[in-house]
C-alpha positions as CSV (number, residue, x, y, z in Angstrom):
1,X,-31.9,9.0,-57.6
2,X,-33.7,5.8,-57.1
3,X,-36.8,7.6,-56.2
4,X,-36.9,9.7,-59.0
5,X,-36.9,7.0,-61.0
6,X,-39.2,5.2,-59.1
7,X,-41.4,7.8,-59.6
8,X,-41.1,8.7,-63.1
9,X,-41.7,4.8,-63.7
10,X,-45.3,4.8,-61.9
11,X,-46.0,8.3,-63.6
12,X,-45.5,10.1,-60.3
13,X,-43.2,12.8,-61.5
14,X,-43.1,14.5,-64.9
15,X,-40.5,12.7,-66.9
16,X,-38.7,16.2,-67.1
17,X,-37.7,16.1,-63.4
18,X,-35.4,13.2,-63.1
19,X,-33.2,14.8,-66.3
20,X,-33.2,18.5,-64.6
21,X,-32.1,16.6,-61.5
22,X,-29.2,14.3,-63.1
23,X,-27.9,17.4,-65.2
24,X,-28.1,19.4,-62.2
25,X,-26.1,17.1,-60.1
26,X,-23.6,16.7,-62.9
27,X,-23.2,20.8,-63.0
28,X,-22.7,20.7,-59.7
29,X,-19.9,17.8,-60.0
30,X,-17.8,19.1,-63.2
31,X,-14.0,19.0,-62.1
32,X,-10.5,19.3,-63.8
33,X,-10.6,15.7,-66.0
34,X,-7.4,14.2,-65.7
35,X,-8.0,11.5,-68.6
36,X,-9.2,14.4,-71.6
37,X,-7.1,16.2,-73.5
38,X,-7.5,18.7,-76.0
39,X,-4.9,18.3,-78.6
40,X,-2.9,21.7,-78.2
41,X,-2.7,23.6,-81.5
42,X,-2.4,27.1,-80.9
43,X,0.9,29.1,-80.4
44,X,-0.5,31.9,-78.4
45,X,-4.0,32.8,-76.4
46,X,-7.5,31.5,-77.1
47,X,-10.1,34.2,-77.5
48,X,-13.1,32.3,-78.4
49,X,-14.5,28.6,-78.5
50,X,-17.6,27.7,-80.1
51,X,-19.5,23.9,-80.3
52,X,-22.1,23.0,-83.0
53,X,-25.5,22.8,-81.2
54,X,-26.4,20.0,-84.2
55,X,-24.7,16.7,-82.4
56,X,-22.6,19.4,-80.1
57,X,-19.2,16.8,-81.3
58,X,-17.3,19.4,-82.9
59,X,-16.0,22.6,-81.8
60,X,-14.3,25.4,-83.3
61,X,-11.3,27.6,-81.4
62,X,-10.2,31.2,-82.4
63,X,-6.7,31.6,-80.9
64,X,-4.7,35.5,-80.6
65,X,-2.3,34.0,-83.9
66,X,-5.1,34.5,-86.5
67,X,-5.2,30.5,-86.6
68,X,-8.7,28.7,-86.4
69,X,-8.7,24.9,-85.1
70,X,-11.5,22.4,-85.5
71,X,-11.6,19.6,-82.6
72,X,-13.4,16.1,-82.3
73,X,-14.4,15.6,-78.6
74,X,-16.1,12.3,-79.8
75,X,-13.9,9.1,-77.7
76,X,-13.2,7.0,-80.5
77,X,-10.6,5.0,-79.1
78,X,-13.4,4.1,-76.2
79,X,-10.5,4.2,-73.4
80,X,-10.9,5.8,-70.5
81,X,-7.9,8.4,-71.1
82,X,-7.5,10.0,-74.6
83,X,-6.9,13.3,-76.4
84,X,-9.6,15.6,-78.4
85,X,-8.1,15.6,-81.3
86,X,-7.9,18.3,-83.9
87,X,-8.9,17.1,-87.2
88,X,-7.9,20.5,-89.0
89,X,-7.0,24.2,-88.7
90,X,-6.5,27.5,-91.3
91,X,-2.8,27.6,-89.9
92,X,-0.6,30.6,-90.6
93,X,0.4,28.9,-93.9
94,X,-3.3,29.2,-94.7
95,X,-3.8,30.9,-97.9
96,X,-7.0,32.7,-95.8
97,X,-6.0,32.9,-92.6
98,X,-6.5,35.3,-91.0
99,X,-3.7,38.7,-90.5
100,X,-4.7,39.4,-86.9
101,X,-6.4,37.8,-83.7
102,X,-9.4,36.1,-84.5
103,X,-12.2,37.1,-81.8
104,X,-15.3,34.9,-82.6
105,X,-15.7,31.8,-84.0
106,X,-19.4,30.4,-85.0
107,X,-21.0,27.4,-86.1
108,X,-23.6,28.0,-88.4
109,X,-26.6,27.0,-86.1
110,X,-28.1,24.1,-88.8
111,X,-25.7,22.1,-90.0
112,X,-21.8,21.7,-89.4
113,X,-21.3,22.5,-93.4
114,X,-20.5,26.7,-92.8
115,X,-19.1,28.2,-89.8
116,X,-17.7,32.0,-89.2
117,X,-14.7,33.7,-88.2
118,X,-14.2,37.6,-87.1
119,X,-10.9,39.0,-85.9
120,X,-8.8,41.9,-85.4
121,X,-8.0,42.3,-89.1
122,X,-11.0,44.3,-90.0
123,X,-12.7,41.0,-92.0
124,X,-15.8,38.6,-91.4
125,X,-15.2,34.9,-93.0
126,X,-17.8,32.7,-94.1
127,X,-15.9,29.2,-94.3
128,X,-16.9,26.0,-96.1
129,X,-16.3,23.2,-93.7
130,X,-15.3,20.9,-96.1
131,X,-13.0,22.9,-98.3
132,X,-11.6,24.8,-96.2
133,X,-12.6,27.8,-98.4
134,X,-14.5,31.5,-97.6
135,X,-17.1,31.0,-99.1
136,X,-17.1,34.6,-98.6
137,X,-15.7,37.8,-97.1
138,X,-16.8,40.6,-95.1
139,X,-15.1,44.0,-94.9
140,X,-15.2,46.8,-92.0
141,X,-13.3,50.1,-91.8
142,X,-12.4,49.0,-87.8
143,X,-11.5,46.4,-85.8
144,X,-14.5,43.3,-85.4
145,X,-14.7,42.6,-81.8
146,X,-17.7,40.2,-82.2
147,X,-20.3,39.0,-84.3
148,X,-23.3,36.6,-83.8
149,X,-26.1,34.6,-86.1
150,X,-29.3,33.7,-84.5
151,X,-30.0,30.3,-83.5
152,X,-33.4,30.2,-84.4
153,X,-34.0,32.4,-87.0
154,X,-36.4,31.1,-90.3
155,X,-36.8,34.2,-92.3
156,X,-33.3,36.2,-92.2
157,X,-29.7,35.2,-92.7
158,X,-28.6,37.9,-91.1
159,X,-25.1,38.1,-89.0
160,X,-24.7,41.2,-86.2
161,X,-21.2,42.4,-85.9
162,X,-19.7,44.3,-83.4
163,X,-16.9,46.8,-84.6
164,X,-14.7,49.8,-83.1
165,X,-17.8,51.9,-84.9
166,X,-20.8,52.7,-82.9
167,X,-22.7,51.4,-85.6
168,X,-24.0,48.0,-85.1
169,X,-23.2,46.4,-89.0
170,X,-25.7,43.9,-89.9
171,X,-24.6,41.1,-92.7
172,X,-27.0,39.5,-94.8
173,X,-25.8,36.2,-95.9
174,X,-28.1,35.9,-98.6
175,X,-27.6,38.8,-100.5
176,X,-23.7,39.4,-99.8
177,X,-24.9,42.9,-98.4
178,X,-23.4,44.6,-95.1
179,X,-25.3,48.0,-95.8
180,X,-27.8,47.6,-92.8
181,X,-26.7,49.5,-90.0
182,X,-28.2,50.1,-86.2
183,X,-27.1,53.2,-84.9
184,X,-27.7,54.6,-81.1
185,X,-24.2,53.6,-79.4
186,X,-21.8,56.0,-78.7
187,X,-18.7,53.8,-78.6
188,X,-17.1,50.8,-79.8
189,X,-19.6,48.0,-79.9
190,X,-18.3,45.0,-78.2
191,X,-20.6,42.1,-77.8
192,X,-23.4,41.3,-79.9
193,X,-26.3,38.7,-79.0
194,X,-29.7,37.2,-81.0
195,X,-32.6,36.8,-78.7
196,X,-33.2,32.7,-79.1
197,X,-37.0,33.5,-78.4
198,X,-37.5,36.5,-80.9
199,X,-35.9,35.6,-84.0
200,X,-35.6,40.1,-84.9
201,X,-34.3,41.0,-81.5
202,X,-30.6,41.9,-80.7
203,X,-28.9,42.8,-77.7
204,X,-25.5,44.7,-77.7
205,X,-23.1,45.8,-75.7
206,X,-20.6,48.2,-75.7
207,X,-17.4,50.6,-74.3
208,X,-20.5,53.5,-73.8
209,X,-21.9,51.3,-70.9
210,X,-25.1,50.5,-72.5
211,X,-26.6,48.1,-73.5
212,X,-29.6,48.5,-76.2
213,X,-32.4,46.0,-77.4
214,X,-33.2,46.6,-81.2
215,X,-35.7,45.2,-83.6
216,X,-34.0,44.8,-86.3
217,X,-37.3,44.9,-88.5
218,X,-38.4,48.3,-86.9
219,X,-36.8,51.7,-89.2
220,X,-35.9,53.5,-85.7
221,X,-34.3,49.9,-84.6
222,X,-33.9,50.3,-80.9
223,X,-36.6,49.4,-78.7
224,X,-34.9,50.2,-75.2
225,X,-31.4,50.7,-73.4
226,X,-31.0,48.7,-70.5
227,X,-31.1,51.0,-67.5
228,X,-29.3,49.7,-64.2
229,X,-31.2,52.0,-61.8
230,X,-35.0,51.2,-63.4
231,X,-35.6,54.6,-64.4
232,X,-35.3,55.9,-60.5
233,X,-31.9,58.1,-61.3
234,X,-33.0,61.6,-61.3
235,X,-33.0,63.3,-64.4
236,X,-30.3,65.7,-63.3
237,X,-28.1,63.6,-63.5
238,X,-28.7,62.1,-67.1
239,X,-25.1,61.1,-67.8
240,X,-24.9,58.7,-65.1
241,X,-28.7,57.1,-65.6
242,X,-30.0,55.0,-68.5
243,X,-26.5,52.8,-68.2
244,X,-26.1,49.6,-67.9
245,X,-23.1,49.6,-66.3
246,X,-20.5,52.1,-64.6
247,X,-17.6,50.7,-67.4
248,X,-17.3,49.1,-70.6
249,X,-20.0,46.1,-71.3
250,X,-18.1,43.7,-72.9
251,X,-20.5,40.3,-72.6
252,X,-24.2,39.6,-73.4
253,X,-25.6,36.3,-72.8
254,X,-29.2,35.1,-72.9
255,X,-30.3,32.4,-71.0
256,X,-31.9,29.6,-72.9
257,X,-35.8,30.6,-72.5
258,X,-34.7,34.0,-73.9
259,X,-36.7,35.4,-71.0
260,X,-33.4,37.0,-69.1
261,X,-30.2,38.8,-70.6
262,X,-27.0,38.2,-68.4
263,X,-24.6,41.2,-68.6
264,X,-20.8,41.8,-68.0
265,X,-19.2,45.2,-67.8
266,X,-15.6,46.4,-66.6
267,X,-17.2,47.8,-63.2
268,X,-16.9,44.4,-62.4
269,X,-20.4,43.6,-62.3
270,X,-22.7,41.2,-63.5
271,X,-26.2,42.2,-63.8
272,X,-29.7,40.1,-64.8
273,X,-32.3,41.9,-66.8
274,X,-35.9,40.8,-67.9
275,X,-35.5,40.6,-71.4
276,X,-39.0,41.4,-72.2
277,X,-39.9,44.3,-69.5
278,X,-35.9,45.6,-69.8
279,X,-35.9,45.6,-66.2
280,X,-32.8,45.0,-63.8
281,X,-33.9,42.2,-61.5
282,X,-31.3,43.2,-59.0
283,X,-29.6,40.0,-58.2
284,X,-26.3,40.7,-56.1
285,X,-23.3,38.7,-57.7
286,X,-20.7,40.1,-55.9
287,X,-17.7,41.4,-57.3
288,X,-17.0,39.6,-60.5
289,X,-13.8,40.6,-61.7
290,X,-13.5,41.8,-65.3
291,X,-10.4,43.4,-66.4
292,X,-10.6,42.3,-70.4
293,X,-10.1,45.1,-72.6
294,X,-12.3,43.3,-75.6
295,X,-15.2,41.2,-75.6
296,X,-15.3,38.4,-72.6
297,X,-17.3,35.1,-74.0
298,X,-18.8,33.2,-71.0
299,X,-21.7,30.5,-70.6
300,X,-25.3,29.6,-69.6
301,X,-26.1,25.9,-68.6
302,X,-29.0,24.1,-70.0
303,X,-31.8,22.1,-68.5
304,X,-30.6,22.7,-65.0
305,X,-33.0,23.6,-62.0
306,X,-31.3,26.0,-60.9
307,X,-29.7,27.5,-64.2
308,X,-25.7,28.4,-63.8
309,X,-23.4,30.8,-65.5
310,X,-19.8,30.3,-66.1
311,X,-17.7,33.3,-66.2
312,X,-13.8,33.8,-67.0
313,X,-12.6,35.1,-63.8
314,X,-9.3,35.9,-63.7
315,X,-7.1,32.5,-64.1
316,X,-10.3,30.8,-63.0
317,X,-14.0,30.2,-64.0
318,X,-16.8,31.2,-61.2
319,X,-19.6,29.4,-61.4
320,X,-23.0,31.0,-60.7
321,X,-26.6,30.5,-59.8
322,X,-28.4,33.0,-62.5
323,X,-31.1,33.4,-60.2
324,X,-30.1,33.9,-56.7
325,X,-26.5,35.3,-57.1
326,X,-24.6,32.9,-55.3
327,X,-21.4,32.0,-56.1
328,X,-21.1,27.9,-56.2
329,X,-17.7,27.0,-56.9
330,X,-14.5,28.2,-58.6
331,X,-13.0,26.2,-61.2
332,X,-8.8,26.3,-61.4
333,X,-6.5,24.6,-63.6
334,X,-5.4,27.2,-65.8
335,X,-2.2,29.5,-65.4
336,X,-3.2,32.6,-67.1
337,X,-6.0,34.9,-67.7
338,X,-9.4,32.8,-69.4
339,X,-10.8,34.2,-72.2
340,X,-13.6,32.4,-72.8
341,X,-15.8,29.0,-71.9
342,X,-18.6,27.4,-73.6
343,X,-21.1,24.6,-72.4
344,X,-21.5,21.1,-74.0
345,X,-25.6,21.1,-73.0
346,X,-26.0,17.0,-74.0
347,X,-23.3,15.8,-71.3
348,X,-22.9,18.8,-69.4
349,X,-19.8,19.3,-70.0
350,X,-17.7,22.6,-69.9
351,X,-14.2,23.7,-71.9
352,X,-12.5,26.9,-71.2
353,X,-9.9,28.6,-73.6
354,X,-6.9,30.7,-71.7
355,X,-3.9,32.8,-72.7
356,X,-1.7,29.9,-71.6
357,X,-2.7,28.7,-75.0
358,X,-4.1,25.7,-73.5
359,X,-8.1,24.6,-73.4
360,X,-9.4,22.5,-70.5
361,X,-12.4,20.4,-70.4
362,X,-14.5,20.0,-67.2
363,X,-16.5,17.0,-66.6
364,X,-18.7,16.0,-64.2
365,X,-17.0,13.6,-61.6
366,X,-18.6,10.2,-62.2
367,X,-20.8,8.6,-59.3
368,X,-19.7,7.0,-56.5
369,X,-20.1,3.0,-57.0
370,X,-22.4,1.2,-54.8
371,X,-21.8,-1.9,-53.4
372,X,-22.6,-5.2,-54.4
373,X,-23.8,-6.4,-51.8
374,X,-26.3,-3.8,-50.7
375,X,-29.2,-4.5,-48.4
376,X,-32.5,-3.0,-47.7
377,X,-30.9,-1.9,-44.5
378,X,-27.7,0.0,-45.9
379,X,-30.0,2.4,-48.3
380,X,-30.2,5.9,-47.4
381,X,-34.2,6.4,-46.8
382,X,-33.9,9.5,-48.7
383,X,-34.1,7.5,-52.1
384,X,-37.5,6.0,-51.1
385,X,-40.4,7.1,-52.7
386,X,-43.1,8.2,-49.9
387,X,-45.8,6.6,-52.6
388,X,-43.6,3.4,-51.9
389,X,-43.4,3.1,-48.5
390,X,-45.2,-0.1,-47.0
391,X,-47.8,0.9,-44.7
392,X,-48.6,-2.5,-43.3
393,X,-46.9,-4.1,-40.6
394,X,-46.6,-7.6,-39.0
395,X,-48.0,-8.5,-35.7
396,X,-44.9,-9.3,-34.5
397,X,-43.3,-5.8,-35.3
398,X,-46.5,-4.3,-33.4
399,X,-45.0,-6.9,-30.6
């Protein structure tokens, strides 16, 4: 680290290299934090978490009891041990509370004045954060499994919604219309995700084992269906060909640059796809245990080298390197099945929600303190950048 700082100061290194190295170190040292608790409000399992992207300070949670809670993650007490307090909740006594399980919550990408929630009660609600009243409610014919707003869109305000219907619904915040649909899946749509690179490109995962990429501007809509065999399966077995997983696809997540897409399915597999070509990169993650009958919310790191995926795995969270498939560690702390996790990119923290009704905070372990009486001899040699090694030697040394 000292070498990286010195090289950066001398202009020998790209300034971003130090940031990447420190972020990566912090992710590799994630541990269950004994000094930070998240106030327990939910009376049943937690299905979904989202941290607002503006400050990275406020977190939403949605539970199987229909309750939505907003937490402040900042340590206002400035004490080493503290609890992240719930600022408010849409509880069972609230007149507009969801009647059944909340499956997805998401902040409006551009400010904290609005957030969205969808539920098994067949509704998508748009909430005013300040008044805690729904500004709009969209009703659907079937159970809502997932929804997503584009993090980068400037020319549209569409919310993609996956329901029990094989048709993908697009809800327009500007007009209040939900008439736009995308047809192509054969069974219910369990996961939806907008590309963080192209504002009109949408990925959807279905119980039919397929992931489709759409351009919502096109009349036909569908750009491609991701094929796990990259087109090499014989046409005689057309039913097996052109499938993304040999089971229900219940999780999707783009890398932050939008160049790759991670998918998980109930075939206990995770696959990495080139989002431009639709090619299966064939990265082997081994068995990724996935018994969820609904959407699985997993997360990807930001600004690390390499990047990491945090995937609920039974009562643990598996941490993989995305491009090599290596299982780095298993984060253990929950007592029951983990349903969701969310990454806080500003401080490289991870939050996870489980059927045990708890939200756990996973924080980078602090650095070991350096002794005050550190001498030059006690400094590790690898900290010295070769550019700063002194080639001069005295005659005494030579003798």
